C-alpha positions as CSV (number, residue, x, y, z in Angstrom):
1,M,109.3,251.0,47.4
2,S,106.4,249.4,49.2
3,A,107.5,251.0,52.4
4,L,107.0,254.4,50.8
5,L,103.5,253.6,49.8
6,T,102.4,252.6,53.3
7,R,103.3,255.9,54.9
8,S,101.1,258.9,55.0
9,P,102.2,261.6,52.5
10,A,102.2,264.1,55.3
11,S,104.9,262.1,57.2
12,W,107.0,261.1,54.3
13,S,110.2,262.8,53.1
14,P,113.0,261.5,50.9
15,K,116.3,260.5,52.5
16,P,119.2,263.0,51.8
17,D,121.2,260.3,49.9
18,W,118.4,259.4,47.5
19,P,118.9,260.4,43.8
20,K,117.1,263.5,42.7
21,I,113.9,263.0,40.7
22,L,114.3,264.8,37.4
23,C,110.9,263.9,35.9
24,G,108.0,261.7,36.8
25,A,104.6,260.6,35.7
26,A,101.8,258.5,37.0
27,V,101.4,255.3,35.0
28,G,98.4,253.7,36.7
29,V,96.7,252.2,39.7
30,Y,97.0,248.4,40.2
31,D,95.4,245.8,42.4
32,H,97.6,243.1,43.8
33,F,95.9,240.2,45.5
34,Y,97.7,237.5,47.5
35,D,96.3,234.3,49.1
36,T,98.5,234.7,52.2
37,N,99.1,237.4,54.7
38,R,102.1,238.6,56.7
39,Y,100.9,236.9,59.9
40,N,100.2,233.5,58.2
41,V,96.7,233.5,59.4
42,P,94.5,231.2,57.4
43,A,91.2,232.2,55.7
44,Y,92.3,235.6,54.4
45,G,94.9,237.1,52.2
46,K,96.1,240.6,51.5
47,H,95.3,243.2,48.9
48,Y,97.6,246.0,47.8
49,L,96.4,249.1,45.9
50,V,99.5,250.4,44.1
51,H,99.9,253.8,42.5
52,G,102.6,253.3,39.9
53,F,104.9,256.1,38.8
54,G,107.6,256.2,36.2
55,L,110.6,258.3,37.2
56,I,113.8,259.6,35.6
57,L,116.5,259.9,38.3
58,G,119.6,262.0,38.4
59,R,121.7,258.8,39.1
60,H,121.2,255.1,39.5
61,P,119.8,254.4,43.0
62,D,121.5,252.3,45.6
63,I,119.5,249.1,45.7
64,M,120.0,246.9,48.8
65,L,119.0,243.3,49.3
66,D,116.6,242.5,52.2
67,A,114.8,239.6,53.8
68,Q,112.3,239.5,51.0
69,H,114.6,240.1,48.1
70,G,117.8,237.9,48.1
71,E,119.0,238.4,44.5
72,L,119.4,241.2,42.0
73,R,119.4,240.7,38.2
74,R,119.5,243.2,35.4
75,M,117.1,242.1,32.7
76,T,115.7,243.5,29.5
77,V,111.9,243.9,29.4
78,G,111.6,240.8,27.2
79,E,113.7,238.7,29.6
80,L,111.7,239.9,32.6
81,L,108.4,239.1,31.0
82,A,109.6,235.6,30.0
83,A,111.2,234.8,33.4
84,P,109.1,232.1,35.3
85,D,110.6,233.3,38.6
86,V,109.5,236.9,38.3
87,H,106.1,237.5,40.0
88,E,103.2,238.5,37.8
89,N,102.7,241.6,39.9
90,T,106.1,242.8,38.9
91,K,105.6,242.0,35.2
92,V,102.4,244.2,35.0
93,Y,104.6,247.3,35.2
94,M,106.7,246.2,32.2
95,R,103.6,245.9,30.0
96,L,102.9,249.6,29.9
């Protein structure tokens, strides 16, 4: 999802195999601050400004693992909020 947020709306279009969005609503704008940056340069971190949306999709999306995400787990909201290995910036969306 972060790759979608970094592109200009004018250049973005959904892939043909993505599930159809049946309904959606904005849920808020969130600040995410990190002490590190992608280049591992000391003395500055990174800041994301995230526009969150809740979506109802026509089918379950295909979720693929990548270099940053090596494990998938299905969790209830309660399990996710209690999990020590789930990042706080992920938990914020479940507290809506």
